[in-house]
FIKOLDO-938392 format. One record per residue (C-alpha): x, y, z; residue in three letters; residue number from 0. Coordinates in Angstrom, 3 decimals, padded with zeros to 6 digits. Layout:
! residues N
REC       east      north         up     r     k
REC          X          Y          Z   ala   NUM
...
***
This chain:
! residues 171
REC       east      north         up     r     k
REC    100.339    085.943    150.784   met     0
REC    103.311    088.272    151.088   lys     1
REC    105.304    086.025    148.787   ile     2
REC    102.529    086.135    146.170   gly     3
REC    102.329    089.906    146.357   arg     4
REC    106.117    090.177    146.188   leu     5
REC    106.168    087.877    143.183   phe     6
REC    103.418    089.934    141.498   gly     7
REC    105.372    093.148    141.983   his     8
REC    108.570    091.529    140.766   gly     9
REC    106.853    090.224    137.624   ala    10
REC    105.362    093.681    136.943   ala    11
REC    108.786    095.278    137.418   leu    12
REC    110.386    092.751    135.064   leu    13
REC    107.695    093.317    132.449   phe    14
REC    108.059    097.123    132.504   phe    15
REC    111.860    096.862    132.485   ser    16
REC    111.666    094.660    129.351   ala    17
REC    109.323    097.180    127.738   ala    18
REC    111.814    099.974    128.362   ile    19
REC    114.807    097.974    127.096   trp    20
REC    113.056    096.762    123.953   thr    21
REC    111.806    100.228    122.997   ala    22
REC    113.568    101.610    119.919   pro    23
REC    116.526    103.819    120.680   ala    24
REC    115.317    106.470    118.250   ser    25
REC    112.195    107.105    116.276   ala    26
REC    112.068    105.792    112.734   gln    27
REC    109.887    106.690    109.731   pro    28
REC    107.458    104.223    108.222   leu    29
REC    109.507    102.547    105.459   glu    30
REC    106.817    100.535    103.645   lys    31
REC    104.298    102.825    101.956   ile    32
REC    101.183    100.996    100.769   asp    33
REC    100.132    101.709    097.169   asn    34
REC    096.661    102.707    098.402   thr    35
REC    097.955    105.224    100.938   ala    36
REC    096.677    108.775    100.345   arg    37
REC    097.892    112.167    101.388   cys    38
REC    096.072    113.223    104.550   ala    39
REC    095.546    116.718    103.064   val    40
REC    094.853    116.436    099.334   cys    41
REC    094.012    112.769    098.913   gly    42
REC    096.647    111.999    096.248   met    43
REC    098.231    108.524    096.224   phe    44
REC    101.585    109.108    097.958   val    45
REC    103.327    105.931    096.675   ala    46
REC    103.358    107.449    093.218   lys    47
REC    105.803    110.072    094.489   tyr    48
REC    108.248    108.166    096.724   pro    49
REC    110.883    110.899    096.567   asn    50
REC    108.462    113.476    097.968   trp    51
REC    106.671    111.387    100.624   val    52
REC    106.671    112.969    104.094   thr    53
REC    105.286    111.675    107.397   gln    54
REC    104.010    112.790    110.768   ile    55
REC    103.699    110.476    113.776   arg    56
REC    101.487    111.879    116.560   asp    57
REC    101.467    111.249    120.300   ser    58
REC    098.949    108.401    119.849   ala    59
REC    101.333    106.662    117.422   gly    60
REC    099.232    107.479    114.324   asn    61
REC    101.235    107.976    111.132   val    62
REC    099.934    110.435    108.541   arg    63
REC    101.430    110.420    105.049   leu    64
REC    101.713    113.382    102.642   phe    65
REC    102.748    113.854    099.027   asp    66
REC    105.092    116.677    099.974   gly    67
REC    106.250    118.834    102.854   phe    68
REC    103.857    121.640    101.935   lys    69
REC    100.829    119.433    102.644   asp    70
REC    102.452    118.044    105.772   leu    71
REC    102.853    121.612    107.022   leu    72
REC    099.215    122.414    106.245   ala    73
REC    098.242    119.462    108.478   tyr    74
REC    100.844    120.390    111.125   tyr    75
REC    099.451    123.907    111.472   phe    76
REC    095.762    122.847    111.434   asp    77
REC    095.190    119.092    111.849   pro    78
REC    091.519    119.592    112.632   gly    79
REC    090.866    120.860    109.091   ser    80
REC    092.097    117.567    107.682   phe    81
REC    090.457    115.008    109.993   gly    82
REC    093.244    115.023    112.601   gly    83
REC    092.849    115.324    116.338   asp    84
REC    094.130    118.756    117.351   ser    85
REC    094.539    117.500    120.962   lys    86
REC    097.337    115.172    119.884   leu    87
REC    100.880    116.483    119.540   thr    88
REC    103.215    115.872    116.672   val    89
REC    106.009    113.634    117.927   glu    90
REC    107.954    113.023    114.694   glu    91
REC    108.241    114.735    111.313   ile    92
REC    110.023    112.847    108.523   trp    93
REC    111.156    114.237    105.149   val    94
REC    113.601    112.983    102.531   lys    95
REC    116.758    114.807    101.597   asp    96
REC    116.342    116.002    098.014   tyr    97
REC    119.712    114.656    096.832   tyr    98
REC    120.293    111.512    098.929   thr    99
REC    116.632    110.508    099.506   leu   100
REC    117.592    109.575    103.064   ala   101
REC    114.948    110.120    105.738   trp   102
REC    115.591    113.176    107.925   leu   103
REC    114.074    114.615    111.031   asp   104
REC    111.952    117.359    109.455   gly   105
REC    112.561    119.728    112.358   arg   106
REC    116.342    119.636    111.700   lys   107
REC    116.262    119.922    107.919   ala   108
REC    116.899    123.019    105.795   phe   109
REC    114.298    124.040    103.177   tyr   110
REC    114.634    125.928    099.884   val   111
REC    111.551    127.713    098.640   val   112
REC    110.802    129.407    095.333   gly   113
REC    113.016    127.228    093.173   ser   114
REC    112.456    125.899    089.678   asp   115
REC    111.953    122.350    091.094   val   116
REC    108.343    121.391    091.732   tyr   117
REC    106.803    118.610    093.780   gly   118
REC    103.666    116.613    092.906   pro   119
REC    101.460    119.568    093.794   met   120
REC    103.546    122.418    092.373   gly   121
REC    105.735    124.720    094.496   glu   122
REC    107.341    122.905    097.367   glu   123
REC    109.634    123.293    100.369   phe   124
REC    112.632    121.263    099.170   val   125
REC    114.385    119.540    102.123   pro   126
REC    118.096    119.049    102.791   phe   127
REC    120.135    117.603    105.665   gln   128
REC    123.110    119.847    105.007   asp   129
REC    122.921    123.610    104.844   lys   130
REC    125.689    123.681    102.249   ser   131
REC    123.746    121.379    099.941   ala   132
REC    120.690    123.579    100.404   ala   133
REC    122.735    126.661    099.581   glu   134
REC    124.080    125.060    096.388   ser   135
REC    120.553    124.005    095.393   phe   136
REC    119.280    127.542    096.079   leu   137
REC    121.844    128.940    093.677   lys   138
REC    121.575    126.210    091.013   asp   139
REC    117.752    126.160    090.949   his   140
REC    117.086    129.844    091.356   his   141
REC    115.580    129.512    094.821   gly   142
REC    114.219    132.517    096.662   glu   143
REC    114.968    131.638    100.282   lys   144
REC    116.597    129.095    102.590   leu   145
REC    114.635    128.350    105.783   leu   146
REC    114.920    126.257    108.914   ser   147
REC    111.814    124.504    110.196   phe   148
REC    111.245    127.113    112.879   ser   149
REC    111.212    129.894    110.276   glu   150
REC    108.327    128.431    108.286   ile   151
REC    104.991    130.070    109.051   thr   152
REC    101.411    129.027    108.378   arg   153
REC    101.050    132.106    106.102   glu   154
REC    103.933    130.868    103.937   met   155
REC    102.291    127.471    103.642   val   156
REC    098.893    128.951    102.796   asp   157
REC    100.426    131.200    100.144   ala   158
REC    102.302    128.298    098.565   met   159
REC    099.231    126.060    098.661   arg   160
REC    097.176    128.663    096.821   ser   161
REC    099.628    128.268    093.882   his   162
REC    099.113    124.500    093.296   his   163
REC    100.280    123.709    089.785   lys   164
REC    099.534    119.951    089.648   met   165
REC    102.593    119.405    087.465   gln   166
REC    105.248    117.661    089.466   gly   167
REC    108.818    117.340    088.227   his   168
REC    110.534    114.060    088.981   lys   169
REC    113.739    114.158    090.872   met   170
***
């Protein structure tokens, strides 16, 4: 009986060790976006705007897609208003660098607001990996401000969302 119990504990330990070792070293964004996927805030088809797609992964592993960072932020600040569970925490935020289109951790990106470049839903927070690229874009595209993720407020998002223009400019 002791051998059976010992074997059972050993098998459980081996299973959990394998689960730890096979876990991804770092979080990754969802790469394949289905053509029927809709923005969790406005309902637009996000695959039509691949350069602007953003994502949130919550603590339950659910991925929510958005047609731009502005709508992602609306969800981030108030998930309950858009069918999300406000008890879950946001684990990952993914945006695409405006110039390279590489996925970035949205909490580490720099954002230009008030520029002459619009996303699918009008004014947008334009993301960059490098602060120097964001500063150049700010100057070249008549931006108003350069922000880090922590500097963005719900009031900024609400003000920008009230100016939806529905005339996106392609990158």
